[in-house]
C-alpha positions as CSV (number, residue, x, y, z in Angstrom):
1,X,10.8,-25.9,12.2
2,X,12.6,-27.3,15.1
3,X,11.9,-25.9,18.6
4,X,8.5,-24.3,17.0
5,X,4.8,-24.7,17.9
6,X,4.8,-26.1,14.2
7,X,7.1,-29.0,15.3
8,X,4.0,-30.3,17.6
9,X,2.1,-30.8,14.3
10,X,5.0,-32.4,12.5
11,X,5.1,-36.4,11.8
12,X,7.1,-38.3,13.5
13,X,8.8,-39.6,10.0
14,X,12.2,-39.4,9.4
15,X,12.0,-38.1,5.4
16,X,8.3,-36.7,5.4
17,X,8.4,-33.4,3.9
18,X,5.3,-34.0,2.0
19,X,3.4,-35.6,5.3
20,X,4.9,-33.2,7.2
21,X,3.6,-30.2,5.1
22,X,0.1,-31.6,4.7
23,X,-0.4,-32.2,8.3
24,X,1.3,-28.8,9.1
25,X,-1.4,-27.5,6.0
26,X,-4.3,-29.4,8.1
27,X,-3.7,-27.7,11.4
28,X,-3.3,-24.6,10.4
29,X,-5.6,-23.9,7.3
30,X,-8.1,-26.6,9.0
31,X,-11.8,-26.3,9.1
32,X,-11.3,-25.3,12.7
33,X,-9.1,-22.5,11.4
34,X,-11.3,-21.1,8.6
35,X,-14.4,-21.7,11.0
36,X,-12.1,-19.2,13.6
37,X,-11.3,-16.9,10.3
38,X,-14.8,-16.3,9.0
39,X,-15.8,-16.0,12.3
40,X,-13.2,-13.0,13.0
41,X,-14.6,-11.8,9.6
42,X,-18.1,-11.9,10.3
43,X,-16.9,-10.1,13.5
44,X,-15.5,-7.3,12.0
45,X,-17.7,-6.5,9.4
46,X,-20.4,-5.9,11.7
47,X,-18.4,-3.9,14.0
48,X,-16.9,-1.7,11.1
49,X,-17.5,2.1,10.9
50,X,-16.7,5.5,9.4
51,X,-17.2,8.5,11.4
52,X,-14.7,10.8,9.8
53,X,-11.6,10.6,8.1
54,X,-9.8,12.3,11.5
55,X,-10.7,9.4,13.2
56,X,-10.7,6.4,11.1
57,X,-9.8,7.0,7.1
58,X,-12.1,5.8,4.8
59,X,-9.7,4.4,3.1
60,X,-8.6,2.1,5.7
61,X,-12.2,1.4,5.8
62,X,-12.6,0.1,2.6
63,X,-9.8,-1.9,3.0
64,X,-10.8,-3.8,6.0
65,X,-14.1,-4.2,5.0
66,X,-12.6,-6.0,1.2
67,X,-10.1,-8.2,3.7
68,X,-12.6,-9.3,5.5
69,X,-15.2,-9.9,2.0
70,X,-11.9,-12.0,1.1
71,X,-12.1,-14.1,3.7
72,X,-15.8,-14.6,2.9
73,X,-14.9,-15.3,-0.7
74,X,-11.9,-17.8,0.1
75,X,-13.9,-20.0,2.8
76,X,-17.7,-19.6,2.8
77,X,-19.2,-21.6,-0.2
78,X,-21.0,-18.9,-2.0
79,X,-19.2,-16.0,-0.2
80,X,-21.4,-12.3,0.1
81,X,-22.8,-10.9,-3.2
82,X,-22.4,-8.0,-4.6
83,X,-25.7,-6.6,-3.7
84,X,-24.8,-8.0,0.5
85,X,-21.2,-6.3,0.1
86,X,-22.4,-3.2,-0.8
87,X,-24.9,-3.0,2.2
88,X,-22.2,-3.4,4.6
89,X,-20.5,-0.4,3.1
90,X,-23.4,1.5,3.2
91,X,-24.4,0.2,7.0
92,X,-21.3,0.8,8.6
93,X,-20.8,4.7,7.8
94,X,-22.1,6.9,10.5
95,X,-21.0,10.3,9.0
96,X,-23.8,13.4,9.5
97,X,-22.3,15.4,7.0
98,X,-25.1,16.6,4.2
99,X,-22.5,16.5,1.4
100,X,-21.2,12.9,2.4
101,X,-24.9,11.9,3.0
102,X,-25.6,13.6,-0.5
103,X,-22.6,11.5,-2.3
104,X,-23.7,8.4,-0.4
105,X,-27.5,8.8,-2.4
106,X,-26.0,9.0,-5.1
107,X,-23.1,6.0,-4.9
108,X,-26.3,4.1,-3.8
109,X,-28.3,4.6,-6.7
110,X,-25.5,5.1,-9.4
111,X,-23.3,2.5,-8.1
112,X,-25.2,0.6,-5.8
113,X,-25.0,-3.3,-7.4
114,X,-21.1,-3.6,-8.0
115,X,-19.4,-3.1,-4.6
116,X,-16.0,-1.9,-6.6
117,X,-17.5,1.5,-8.5
118,X,-18.9,1.9,-4.9
119,X,-16.0,1.8,-3.3
120,X,-14.3,4.0,-5.7
121,X,-17.0,6.9,-6.7
122,X,-17.1,7.4,-2.1
123,X,-13.4,7.6,-2.3
124,X,-13.4,10.3,-4.6
125,X,-16.1,12.3,-2.9
126,X,-14.5,11.5,0.3
127,X,-11.1,13.1,-0.7
128,X,-13.4,16.2,-2.3
129,X,-15.2,17.1,0.6
130,X,-12.4,16.2,3.2
131,X,-9.0,17.2,1.2
132,X,-7.7,19.7,4.4
133,X,-8.0,16.6,6.6
134,X,-6.4,14.0,4.3
135,X,-2.9,16.3,3.8
136,X,-3.0,16.8,7.9
137,X,-2.7,12.9,8.2
138,X,0.5,13.2,6.3
139,X,2.2,15.8,8.2
140,X,3.5,15.5,11.4
141,X,1.6,17.0,14.5
142,X,3.4,19.5,16.2
143,X,1.1,21.8,18.1
144,X,1.4,19.8,21.8
145,X,4.8,20.6,21.6
146,X,5.8,23.3,23.5
147,X,9.0,25.3,21.9
148,X,9.7,27.4,24.9
149,X,10.5,24.9,27.4
150,X,14.1,23.8,25.6
151,X,15.8,23.3,22.5
152,X,14.2,20.0,21.4
153,X,10.9,21.2,22.3
154,X,10.2,19.3,25.6
155,X,10.7,19.8,29.4
156,X,13.9,17.5,30.1
157,X,14.5,16.3,34.1
158,X,17.6,18.6,33.6
159,X,15.8,21.7,32.6
160,X,13.3,21.1,35.5
161,X,16.1,20.9,38.2
162,X,18.0,23.9,36.7
163,X,14.9,25.9,37.4
164,X,14.3,24.8,40.6
165,X,17.6,25.5,41.9
166,X,17.4,29.1,40.2
167,X,14.3,29.7,42.2
168,X,16.1,28.1,45.5
169,X,19.6,30.2,44.9
170,X,16.7,33.6,44.3
171,X,15.1,33.1,47.4
172,X,17.7,32.9,49.8
């Protein structure tokens, strides 16, 4: 820990391992840090949105919500209730696809009291409604590569120079 920022927060005792750890814990996980983490989680929960699988996967969306709810559970005395958690989940979904809207209605009525059940149901529905998008994410896209320009699929500086030289020679 010597030579790092943490060294500034340790006590100056020669054999103060226990006191050094408590000083570090107080600094890195103290009241101010708790408030900062809660503010960050609150901001993230307000701004997380799910539009479609192509821009931001439902799995990533729900994982981010869960991560920020866990911050509330750890640092805020009451935390978020199941009902509040489900409301956050639904409020962040901005999708106009009729199939997904139907699934959201079913989830709200059937699983609306339990966050985990709601996430599991909606994850299954999203995977069922958008199977092609999910499988495309795993492949490396090559549609934007121009294969005819060089053996590796992209123009290189050398191939451009050679093309210019050939054109100059043909002009002469």
